[in-house]
C-alpha atoms as one frame of an Amber mdcrd trajectory, in Angstrom:
protein
 -51.016  42.604  11.052 -50.780  40.180   7.974 -48.636  37.297   8.532 -45.908
  36.135   5.856 -46.389  32.552   5.028 -43.889  31.532   2.252 -44.242  28.032
   2.123 -48.191  28.111   1.204 -47.143  30.363  -1.964 -46.748  27.482  -4.598
 -44.249  29.730  -6.648 -42.219  30.071  -3.663 -42.081  26.394  -3.340 -41.037
  26.023  -6.902 -38.374  28.679  -6.622 -37.062  26.734  -3.654 -37.019  23.374
  -5.374 -35.337  24.887  -8.409 -32.634  26.304  -6.207 -32.330  22.946  -4.446
 -32.185  21.319  -7.599 -29.355  23.725  -9.210 -27.404  22.961  -6.023 -27.619
  19.334  -5.907 -26.750  19.416  -9.781 -23.799  21.695  -9.265 -22.484  19.252
  -6.274 -22.803  16.581  -8.780 -20.533  18.237 -11.696 -18.136  19.178  -9.028
 -18.160  15.720  -7.518 -17.656  14.278 -11.016 -14.639  16.455 -11.905 -13.171
  15.383  -8.620 -13.672  11.835  -9.605 -12.289  12.424 -12.985  -9.076  13.951
 -11.658  -8.780  10.975  -9.262  -9.330   8.492 -12.104  -6.663  10.254 -14.415
  -4.300   9.985 -11.431  -4.838   6.324 -11.038  -4.489   5.571 -14.625  -1.199
   7.547 -14.724   0.004   5.286 -11.864  -1.099   2.150 -13.524   0.605   3.362
 -16.516   3.880   3.781 -14.471   3.606   0.456 -12.790   3.470  -1.207 -16.247
   6.557   0.493 -17.307   8.484  -0.529 -14.121   6.957  -4.319 -14.667   8.470
  -4.152 -18.188  11.754  -2.793 -17.337  12.017  -5.861 -14.444  10.833  -8.269
 -17.150  13.974  -6.928 -19.576  16.336  -7.477 -16.615  14.748 -10.816 -15.786
  15.334 -11.964 -19.457  18.785 -10.514 -19.440  19.661 -12.451 -16.191  18.276
 -15.583 -17.859  20.398 -15.163 -20.950  23.284 -14.879 -18.766  22.528 -17.869
 -16.872  22.426 -19.784 -20.129  25.620 -18.269 -21.324  27.179 -19.655 -17.600
  25.733 -22.948 -18.161  27.378 -23.125 -21.633  30.477 -21.784 -20.409  30.516
 -24.658 -17.345  29.575 -27.453 -19.873  32.517 -26.232 -22.301  34.875 -26.420
 -19.027  33.397 -29.536 -17.712  34.103 -31.355 -21.494  37.645 -30.080 -21.451
  38.533 -31.242 -17.738  37.148 -34.856 -18.748  39.147 -34.785 -21.913  42.436
 -33.807 -20.157  41.567 -36.552 -17.150  41.043 -39.256 -19.655
């Protein structure tokens, strides 16, 4: 009875190596695709964070402007009161 020994056949080993390389390459492509999706999601989230930060800066600028107006009004009232008291 003849024994089948595939691992001694160089052609069989070559085919097995090609199959392994194809599987590894497919895995690499799938992994890169998943990473790209995650990277795109991270970039989108960073854009949203920047938009929120810009809105916060706009609100802070408006608050500073209002504070300046309040300070000017306080100075005007203070001058009027000092003039009336003198």
